[in-house]
PyMOL Python script that loads the backbone (N, CA, C, O; Angstrom):
from pymol import cmd

cmd.read_pdbstr("""\
ATOM      1  N   MET A   1     130.263 105.164 122.578  1.00  0.00           N
ATOM      2  CA  MET A   1     130.524 105.288 121.201  1.00  0.00           C
ATOM      3  C   MET A   1     129.098 105.570 120.473  1.00  0.00           C
ATOM      4  O   MET A   1     128.105 104.877 120.693  1.00  0.00           O
ATOM      5  N   THR A   2     129.118 106.653 119.597  1.00  0.00           N
ATOM      6  CA  THR A   2     128.033 107.065 118.867  1.00  0.00           C
ATOM      7  C   THR A   2     128.227 106.567 117.450  1.00  0.00           C
ATOM      8  O   THR A   2     129.293 106.677 116.845  1.00  0.00           O
ATOM      9  N   ARG A   3     127.081 105.989 116.937  1.00  0.00           N
ATOM     10  CA  ARG A   3     127.115 105.481 115.626  1.00  0.00           C
ATOM     11  C   ARG A   3     126.183 106.459 114.757  1.00  0.00           C
ATOM     12  O   ARG A   3     125.143 106.938 115.210  1.00  0.00           O
ATOM     13  N   THR A   4     126.614 106.678 113.597  1.00  0.00           N
ATOM     14  CA  THR A   4     125.866 107.546 112.639  1.00  0.00           C
ATOM     15  C   THR A   4     125.598 106.734 111.444  1.00  0.00           C
ATOM     16  O   THR A   4     126.390 105.854 111.106  1.00  0.00           O
ATOM     17  N   HIS A   5     124.506 106.989 110.778  1.00  0.00           N
ATOM     18  CA  HIS A   5     124.139 106.236 109.532  1.00  0.00           C
ATOM     19  C   HIS A   5     125.145 106.664 108.420  1.00  0.00           C
ATOM     20  O   HIS A   5     125.455 107.852 108.324  1.00  0.00           O
ATOM     21  N   ARG A   6     125.643 105.756 107.607  1.00  0.00           N
ATOM     22  CA  ARG A   6     126.662 106.147 106.671  1.00  0.00           C
ATOM     23  C   ARG A   6     126.096 107.032 105.549  1.00  0.00           C
ATOM     24  O   ARG A   6     126.783 107.878 104.975  1.00  0.00           O
ATOM     25  N   LEU A   7     124.859 106.799 105.281  1.00  0.00           N
ATOM     26  CA  LEU A   7     124.245 107.510 104.041  1.00  0.00           C
ATOM     27  C   LEU A   7     123.701 108.880 104.457  1.00  0.00           C
ATOM     28  O   LEU A   7     123.279 109.652 103.596  1.00  0.00           O
ATOM     29  N   LYS A   8     123.700 109.216 105.820  1.00  0.00           N
ATOM     30  CA  LYS A   8     123.206 110.468 106.271  1.00  0.00           C
ATOM     31  C   LYS A   8     124.324 111.606 105.962  1.00  0.00           C
ATOM     32  O   LYS A   8     125.504 111.462 106.283  1.00  0.00           O
ATOM     33  N   SER A   9     123.862 112.648 105.363  1.00  0.00           N
ATOM     34  CA  SER A   9     124.767 113.691 104.990  1.00  0.00           C
ATOM     35  C   SER A   9     124.801 114.739 106.235  1.00  0.00           C
ATOM     36  O   SER A   9     123.781 115.096 106.824  1.00  0.00           O
ATOM     37  N   ASP A  10     125.923 115.118 106.509  1.00  0.00           N
ATOM     38  CA  ASP A  10     126.122 116.186 107.521  1.00  0.00           C
ATOM     39  C   ASP A  10     125.667 117.552 107.051  1.00  0.00           C
ATOM     40  O   ASP A  10     125.205 118.365 107.852  1.00  0.00           O
ATOM     41  N   ARG A  11     125.781 117.788 105.876  1.00  0.00           N
ATOM     42  CA  ARG A  11     125.359 119.137 105.424  1.00  0.00           C
ATOM     43  C   ARG A  11     123.926 119.100 104.886  1.00  0.00           C
ATOM     44  O   ARG A  11     123.457 118.132 104.289  1.00  0.00           O
ATOM     45  N   SER A  12     123.310 120.165 105.132  1.00  0.00           N
ATOM     46  CA  SER A  12     121.881 120.339 104.694  1.00  0.00           C
ATOM     47  C   SER A  12     121.860 120.876 103.341  1.00  0.00           C
ATOM     48  O   SER A  12     122.517 121.875 103.049  1.00  0.00           O
ATOM     49  N   GLU A  13     121.077 120.208 102.442  1.00  0.00           N
ATOM     50  CA  GLU A  13     121.017 120.569 101.067  1.00  0.00           C
ATOM     51  C   GLU A  13     119.743 121.252 100.787  1.00  0.00           C
ATOM     52  O   GLU A  13     118.699 120.763 101.219  1.00  0.00           O
ATOM     53  N   ALA A  14     119.739 122.399 100.065  1.00  0.00           N
ATOM     54  CA  ALA A  14     118.535 123.093  99.714  1.00  0.00           C
ATOM     55  C   ALA A  14     117.655 122.332  98.744  1.00  0.00           C
ATOM     56  O   ALA A  14     118.188 121.789  97.777  1.00  0.00           O
ATOM     57  N   PRO A  15     116.390 122.256  98.924  1.00  0.00           N
ATOM     58  CA  PRO A  15     115.603 121.532  97.920  1.00  0.00           C
ATOM     59  C   PRO A  15     115.663 122.118  96.596  1.00  0.00           C
ATOM     60  O   PRO A  15     115.832 123.324  96.416  1.00  0.00           O
ATOM     61  N   VAL A  16     115.513 121.202  95.598  1.00  0.00           N
ATOM     62  CA  VAL A  16     115.622 121.544  94.189  1.00  0.00           C
ATOM     63  C   VAL A  16     114.319 122.264  93.803  1.00  0.00           C
ATOM     64  O   VAL A  16     113.236 121.773  94.120  1.00  0.00           O
ATOM     65  N   VAL A  17     114.405 123.402  93.133  1.00  0.00           N
ATOM     66  CA  VAL A  17     113.315 124.202  92.877  1.00  0.00           C
ATOM     67  C   VAL A  17     113.262 124.205  91.290  1.00  0.00           C
ATOM     68  O   VAL A  17     114.263 124.565  90.670  1.00  0.00           O
ATOM     69  N   ALA A  18     112.170 123.829  90.656  1.00  0.00           N
ATOM     70  CA  ALA A  18     112.114 123.727  89.197  1.00  0.00           C
ATOM     71  C   ALA A  18     111.949 125.142  88.654  1.00  0.00           C
ATOM     72  O   ALA A  18     111.405 126.006  89.342  1.00  0.00           O
ATOM     73  N   ALA A  19     112.393 125.378  87.475  1.00  0.00           N
ATOM     74  CA  ALA A  19     112.089 126.596  86.771  1.00  0.00           C
ATOM     75  C   ALA A  19     110.646 126.581  86.448  1.00  0.00           C
ATOM     76  O   ALA A  19     110.036 125.547  86.176  1.00  0.00           O
ATOM     77  N   PRO A  20     110.051 127.918  86.492  1.00  0.00           N
ATOM     78  CA  PRO A  20     108.597 127.968  86.229  1.00  0.00           C
ATOM     79  C   PRO A  20     108.396 127.788  84.675  1.00  0.00           C
ATOM     80  O   PRO A  20     109.284 128.103  83.883  1.00  0.00           O
ATOM     81  N   PRO A  21     107.201 127.273  84.287  1.00  0.00           N
ATOM     82  CA  PRO A  21     106.896 126.979  82.928  1.00  0.00           C
ATOM     83  C   PRO A  21     107.046 128.286  82.025  1.00  0.00           C
ATOM     84  O   PRO A  21     106.981 129.430  82.476  1.00  0.00           O
ATOM     85  N   ALA A  22     107.224 128.011  80.901  1.00  0.00           N
ATOM     86  CA  ALA A  22     107.260 129.100  79.825  1.00  0.00           C
ATOM     87  C   ALA A  22     105.801 129.245  79.288  1.00  0.00           C
ATOM     88  O   ALA A  22     105.002 128.313  79.382  1.00  0.00           O
ATOM     89  N   GLU A  23     105.509 130.335  78.776  1.00  0.00           N
ATOM     90  CA  GLU A  23     104.070 130.476  78.221  1.00  0.00           C
ATOM     91  C   GLU A  23     103.631 129.440  77.299  1.00  0.00           C
ATOM     92  O   GLU A  23     102.471 129.030  77.265  1.00  0.00           O
ATOM     93  N   ALA A  24     104.704 128.963  76.447  1.00  0.00           N
ATOM     94  CA  ALA A  24     104.419 128.018  75.403  1.00  0.00           C
ATOM     95  C   ALA A  24     104.094 126.471  76.087  1.00  0.00           C
ATOM     96  O   ALA A  24     103.504 125.593  75.457  1.00  0.00           O
ATOM     97  N   ASP A  25     104.558 126.319  77.393  1.00  0.00           N
ATOM     98  CA  ASP A  25     104.336 125.074  78.043  1.00  0.00           C
ATOM     99  C   ASP A  25     102.826 125.056  78.685  1.00  0.00           C
ATOM    100  O   ASP A  25     102.366 123.965  79.023  1.00  0.00           O
ATOM    101  N   LEU A  26     102.142 126.109  78.836  1.00  0.00           N
ATOM    102  CA  LEU A  26     100.946 126.169  79.455  1.00  0.00           C
ATOM    103  C   LEU A  26      99.895 125.241  78.804  1.00  0.00           C
ATOM    104  O   LEU A  26      99.234 124.498  79.531  1.00  0.00           O
ATOM    105  N   PRO A  27      99.720 125.251  77.534  1.00  0.00           N
ATOM    106  CA  PRO A  27      98.721 124.442  76.775  1.00  0.00           C
ATOM    107  C   PRO A  27      98.964 122.879  77.049  1.00  0.00           C
ATOM    108  O   PRO A  27      98.005 122.144  77.284  1.00  0.00           O
ATOM    109  N   LEU A  28     100.149 122.446  77.015  1.00  0.00           N
ATOM    110  CA  LEU A  28     100.450 121.012  77.367  1.00  0.00           C
ATOM    111  C   LEU A  28     100.134 120.722  78.715  1.00  0.00           C
ATOM    112  O   LEU A  28      99.513 119.693  78.980  1.00  0.00           O
ATOM    113  N   MET A  29     100.517 121.570  79.659  1.00  0.00           N
ATOM    114  CA  MET A  29     100.193 121.356  81.016  1.00  0.00           C
ATOM    115  C   MET A  29      98.779 121.254  81.404  1.00  0.00           C
ATOM    116  O   MET A  29      98.389 120.552  82.337  1.00  0.00           O
ATOM    117  N   ALA A  30      97.939 122.059  80.575  1.00  0.00           N
ATOM    118  CA  ALA A  30      96.486 122.088  80.779  1.00  0.00           C
ATOM    119  C   ALA A  30      95.866 120.786  80.189  1.00  0.00           C
ATOM    120  O   ALA A  30      94.970 120.196  80.792  1.00  0.00           O
ATOM    121  N   THR A  31      96.371 120.343  78.974  1.00  0.00           N
ATOM    122  CA  THR A  31      96.029 119.144  78.387  1.00  0.00           C
ATOM    123  C   THR A  31      96.167 117.930  79.253  1.00  0.00           C
ATOM    124  O   THR A  31      95.327 117.032  79.317  1.00  0.00           O
ATOM    125  N   LEU A  32      97.327 117.979  79.932  1.00  0.00           N
ATOM    126  CA  LEU A  32      97.764 116.627  80.767  1.00  0.00           C
ATOM    127  C   LEU A  32      97.269 116.753  82.191  1.00  0.00           C
ATOM    128  O   LEU A  32      97.238 115.725  82.868  1.00  0.00           O
ATOM    129  N   GLY A  33      96.877 117.906  82.721  1.00  0.00           N
ATOM    130  CA  GLY A  33      96.436 118.082  84.028  1.00  0.00           C
ATOM    131  C   GLY A  33      97.634 118.301  84.934  1.00  0.00           C
ATOM    132  O   GLY A  33      97.645 117.828  86.070  1.00  0.00           O
ATOM    133  N   ILE A  34      98.700 119.051  84.419  1.00  0.00           N
ATOM    134  CA  ILE A  34      99.931 119.165  85.235  1.00  0.00           C
ATOM    135  C   ILE A  34      99.832 120.667  85.767  1.00  0.00           C
ATOM    136  O   ILE A  34      99.484 121.626  85.077  1.00  0.00           O
ATOM    137  N   ARG A  35     100.187 120.705  87.073  1.00  0.00           N
ATOM    138  CA  ARG A  35     100.210 122.082  87.741  1.00  0.00           C
ATOM    139  C   ARG A  35     101.686 122.438  88.082  1.00  0.00           C
ATOM    140  O   ARG A  35     102.552 121.573  88.212  1.00  0.00           O
ATOM    141  N   PHE A  36     101.892 123.661  88.207  1.00  0.00           N
ATOM    142  CA  PHE A  36     103.164 124.178  88.866  1.00  0.00           C
ATOM    143  C   PHE A  36     102.857 124.767  90.173  1.00  0.00           C
ATOM    144  O   PHE A  36     102.184 125.797  90.216  1.00  0.00           O
ATOM    145  N   GLU A  37     103.289 124.207  91.245  1.00  0.00           N
ATOM    146  CA  GLU A  37     103.080 124.670  92.645  1.00  0.00           C
ATOM    147  C   GLU A  37     104.246 124.494  93.499  1.00  0.00           C
ATOM    148  O   GLU A  37     104.878 123.438  93.491  1.00  0.00           O
ATOM    149  N   GLU A  38     104.565 125.507  94.253  1.00  0.00           N
ATOM    150  CA  GLU A  38     105.641 125.417  95.321  1.00  0.00           C
ATOM    151  C   GLU A  38     107.001 124.896  94.711  1.00  0.00           C
ATOM    152  O   GLU A  38     107.702 124.094  95.329  1.00  0.00           O
ATOM    153  N   GLY A  39     107.348 125.405  93.432  1.00  0.00           N
ATOM    154  CA  GLY A  39     108.565 125.131  92.894  1.00  0.00           C
ATOM    155  C   GLY A  39     108.733 123.770  92.121  1.00  0.00           C
ATOM    156  O   GLY A  39     109.825 123.369  91.718  1.00  0.00           O
ATOM    157  N   ALA A  40     107.549 123.103  91.956  1.00  0.00           N
ATOM    158  CA  ALA A  40     107.608 121.729  91.329  1.00  0.00           C
ATOM    159  C   ALA A  40     106.420 121.598  90.395  1.00  0.00           C
ATOM    160  O   ALA A  40     105.359 122.173  90.638  1.00  0.00           O
ATOM    161  N   TYR A  41     106.610 120.816  89.295  1.00  0.00           N
ATOM    162  CA  TYR A  41     105.540 120.373  88.441  1.00  0.00           C
ATOM    163  C   TYR A  41     104.827 119.332  89.149  1.00  0.00           C
ATOM    164  O   TYR A  41     105.501 118.474  89.719  1.00  0.00           O
ATOM    165  N   ARG A  42     103.494 119.275  89.201  1.00  0.00           N
ATOM    166  CA  ARG A  42     102.764 118.197  89.893  1.00  0.00           C
ATOM    167  C   ARG A  42     101.763 117.647  88.992  1.00  0.00           C
ATOM    168  O   ARG A  42     100.988 118.352  88.346  1.00  0.00           O
ATOM    169  N   PHE A  43     101.794 116.206  88.956  1.00  0.00           N
ATOM    170  CA  PHE A  43     100.770 115.423  88.363  1.00  0.00           C
ATOM    171  C   PHE A  43     100.310 114.353  89.371  1.00  0.00           C
ATOM    172  O   PHE A  43     101.159 113.676  89.950  1.00  0.00           O
ATOM    173  N   ALA A  44      99.152 114.198  89.573  1.00  0.00           N
ATOM    174  CA  ALA A  44      98.529 113.236  90.495  1.00  0.00           C
ATOM    175  C   ALA A  44      99.244 113.349  91.910  1.00  0.00           C
ATOM    176  O   ALA A  44      99.592 112.363  92.560  1.00  0.00           O
ATOM    177  N   CYS A  45      99.418 114.637  92.300  1.00  0.00           N
ATOM    178  CA  CYS A  45     100.034 114.939  93.683  1.00  0.00           C
ATOM    179  C   CYS A  45     101.454 114.574  93.755  1.00  0.00           C
ATOM    180  O   CYS A  45     102.036 114.676  94.835  1.00  0.00           O
ATOM    181  N   ILE A  46     102.102 114.136  92.646  1.00  0.00           N
ATOM    182  CA  ILE A  46     103.513 113.708  92.740  1.00  0.00           C
ATOM    183  C   ILE A  46     104.335 114.890  92.207  1.00  0.00           C
ATOM    184  O   ILE A  46     104.001 115.408  91.142  1.00  0.00           O
ATOM    185  N   PRO A  47     105.388 115.338  92.894  1.00  0.00           N
ATOM    186  CA  PRO A  47     106.195 116.517  92.454  1.00  0.00           C
ATOM    187  C   PRO A  47     107.268 116.098  91.460  1.00  0.00           C
ATOM    188  O   PRO A  47     107.887 115.067  91.720  1.00  0.00           O
ATOM    189  N   TYR A  48     107.551 116.748  90.392  1.00  0.00           N
ATOM    190  CA  TYR A  48     108.578 116.587  89.478  1.00  0.00           C
ATOM    191  C   TYR A  48     109.488 117.747  89.358  1.00  0.00           C
ATOM    192  O   TYR A  48     109.007 118.878  89.432  1.00  0.00           O
ATOM    193  N   ASP A  49     110.832 117.565  89.169  1.00  0.00           N
ATOM    194  CA  ASP A  49     111.785 118.656  88.889  1.00  0.00           C
ATOM    195  C   ASP A  49     111.638 119.375  87.585  1.00  0.00           C
ATOM    196  O   ASP A  49     112.026 120.532  87.428  1.00  0.00           O
ATOM    197  N   ASN A  50     111.050 118.637  86.631  1.00  0.00           N
ATOM    198  CA  ASN A  50     111.043 119.249  85.377  1.00  0.00           C
ATOM    199  C   ASN A  50     109.669 118.886  84.664  1.00  0.00           C
ATOM    200  O   ASN A  50     109.017 117.918  85.057  1.00  0.00           O
ATOM    201  N   LEU A  51     109.254 119.663  83.633  1.00  0.00           N
ATOM    202  CA  LEU A  51     108.009 119.460  82.978  1.00  0.00           C
ATOM    203  C   LEU A  51     108.054 118.022  82.125  1.00  0.00           C
ATOM    204  O   LEU A  51     107.082 117.276  82.010  1.00  0.00           O
ATOM    205  N   HIS A  52     109.237 117.807  81.612  1.00  0.00           N
ATOM    206  CA  HIS A  52     109.443 116.562  80.712  1.00  0.00           C
ATOM    207  C   HIS A  52     109.128 115.382  81.499  1.00  0.00           C
ATOM    208  O   HIS A  52     108.399 114.521  81.008  1.00  0.00           O
ATOM    209  N   ASP A  53     109.624 115.249  82.722  1.00  0.00           N
ATOM    210  CA  ASP A  53     109.238 114.013  83.418  1.00  0.00           C
ATOM    211  C   ASP A  53     107.736 113.948  83.971  1.00  0.00           C
ATOM    212  O   ASP A  53     107.139 112.883  84.122  1.00  0.00           O
ATOM    213  N   ALA A  54     107.233 115.114  84.235  1.00  0.00           N
ATOM    214  CA  ALA A  54     105.673 115.234  84.738  1.00  0.00           C
ATOM    215  C   ALA A  54     104.905 114.807  83.376  1.00  0.00           C
ATOM    216  O   ALA A  54     104.001 113.974  83.441  1.00  0.00           O
ATOM    217  N   ALA A  55     105.239 115.326  82.278  1.00  0.00           N
ATOM    218  CA  ALA A  55     104.539 115.030  81.031  1.00  0.00           C
ATOM    219  C   ALA A  55     104.653 113.552  80.648  1.00  0.00           C
ATOM    220  O   ALA A  55     103.646 112.984  80.226  1.00  0.00           O
ATOM    221  N   ASN A  56     105.834 112.876  80.769  1.00  0.00           N
ATOM    222  CA  ASN A  56     105.937 111.558  80.499  1.00  0.00           C
ATOM    223  C   ASN A  56     105.167 110.685  81.339  1.00  0.00           C
ATOM    224  O   ASN A  56     104.565 109.737  80.834  1.00  0.00           O
ATOM    225  N   PHE A  57     105.125 110.927  82.655  1.00  0.00           N
ATOM    226  CA  PHE A  57     104.345 110.200  83.586  1.00  0.00           C
ATOM    227  C   PHE A  57     102.897 110.304  83.364  1.00  0.00           C
ATOM    228  O   PHE A  57     102.168 109.322  83.501  1.00  0.00           O
ATOM    229  N   ALA A  58     102.446 111.495  83.016  1.00  0.00           N
ATOM    230  CA  ALA A  58     100.936 111.851  82.755  1.00  0.00           C
ATOM    231  C   ALA A  58     100.637 111.061  81.503  1.00  0.00           C
ATOM    232  O   ALA A  58      99.587 110.420  81.458  1.00  0.00           O
ATOM    233  N   ARG A  59     101.417 111.056  80.553  1.00  0.00           N
ATOM    234  CA  ARG A  59     101.102 110.316  79.271  1.00  0.00           C
ATOM    235  C   ARG A  59     100.995 108.818  79.569  1.00  0.00           C
ATOM    236  O   ARG A  59     100.077 108.161  79.079  1.00  0.00           O
ATOM    237  N   LEU A  60     101.947 108.251  80.389  1.00  0.00           N
ATOM    238  CA  LEU A  60     101.911 106.902  80.758  1.00  0.00           C
ATOM    239  C   LEU A  60     100.536 106.580  81.417  1.00  0.00           C
ATOM    240  O   LEU A  60      99.869 105.594  81.102  1.00  0.00           O
ATOM    241  N   ALA A  61     100.170 107.494  82.360  1.00  0.00           N
ATOM    242  CA  ALA A  61      98.949 107.276  83.104  1.00  0.00           C
ATOM    243  C   ALA A  61      97.739 107.504  82.334  1.00  0.00           C
ATOM    244  O   ALA A  61      96.644 107.327  82.870  1.00  0.00           O
ATOM    245  N   GLY A  62      97.843 107.906  81.044  1.00  0.00           N
ATOM    246  CA  GLY A  62      96.621 108.105  80.201  1.00  0.00           C
ATOM    247  C   GLY A  62      96.050 109.488  80.214  1.00  0.00           C
ATOM    248  O   GLY A  62      94.978 109.677  79.638  1.00  0.00           O
ATOM    249  N   ALA A  63      96.659 110.467  80.813  1.00  0.00           N
ATOM    250  CA  ALA A  63      96.061 111.748  80.858  1.00  0.00           C
ATOM    251  C   ALA A  63      96.088 112.414  79.428  1.00  0.00           C
ATOM    252  O   ALA A  63      97.013 112.224  78.638  1.00  0.00           O
ATOM    253  N   GLY A  64      95.108 113.127  79.192  1.00  0.00           N
ATOM    254  CA  GLY A  64      95.039 113.874  77.890  1.00  0.00           C
ATOM    255  C   GLY A  64      94.453 113.097  76.724  1.00  0.00           C
ATOM    256  O   GLY A  64      94.323 113.594  75.606  1.00  0.00           O
ATOM    257  N   ARG A  65      94.122 111.918  77.019  1.00  0.00           N
ATOM    258  CA  ARG A  65      93.600 111.037  75.881  1.00  0.00           C
ATOM    259  C   ARG A  65      92.119 111.410  75.756  1.00  0.00           C
ATOM    260  O   ARG A  65      91.387 111.654  76.716  1.00  0.00           O
ATOM    261  N   ASP A  66      91.755 111.427  74.455  1.00  0.00           N
ATOM    262  CA  ASP A  66      90.318 111.569  74.044  1.00  0.00           C
ATOM    263  C   ASP A  66      89.684 110.260  74.494  1.00  0.00           C
ATOM    264  O   ASP A  66      90.271 109.183  74.399  1.00  0.00           O
ATOM    265  N   GLU A  67      88.455 110.403  74.990  1.00  0.00           N
ATOM    266  CA  GLU A  67      87.735 109.189  75.387  1.00  0.00           C
ATOM    267  C   GLU A  67      87.451 108.168  74.210  1.00  0.00           C
ATOM    268  O   GLU A  67      87.176 106.999  74.480  1.00  0.00           O
ATOM    269  N   ASN A  68      87.516 108.597  72.960  1.00  0.00           N
ATOM    270  CA  ASN A  68      87.290 107.845  71.886  1.00  0.00           C
ATOM    271  C   ASN A  68      88.607 107.099  71.417  1.00  0.00           C
ATOM    272  O   ASN A  68      88.522 106.189  70.592  1.00  0.00           O
ATOM    273  N   GLN A  69      89.753 107.466  71.914  1.00  0.00           N
ATOM    274  CA  GLN A  69      91.052 106.838  71.652  1.00  0.00           C
ATOM    275  C   GLN A  69      91.175 105.705  72.515  1.00  0.00           C
ATOM    276  O   GLN A  69      90.600 105.648  73.601  1.00  0.00           O
ATOM    277  N   ARG A  70      91.965 104.734  72.029  1.00  0.00           N
ATOM    278  CA  ARG A  70      92.366 103.562  72.716  1.00  0.00           C
ATOM    279  C   ARG A  70      93.819 103.626  73.086  1.00  0.00           C
ATOM    280  O   ARG A  70      94.344 102.691  73.691  1.00  0.00           O
TER     281      ARG A  70
END
""", "prot")
cmd.dss("prot")
cmd.show_as("cartoon", "prot")
cmd.util.cbc("prot")
cmd.orient("prot")
């Protein structure tokens, strides 16, 4: 008898590829240190499916803050 893991999918799913940033998004990405590489937005080496999630995490991590701000 062969057992298979219940959560394992038999079909292979293509990885999600994020839409490339618009020209208007580039200043925000530069300010927060977000890159678009290999179909994903990346902040601190973590891939995100969309810019909104990457920007939220970057802000929580303190990216883009002026050194005089608290």
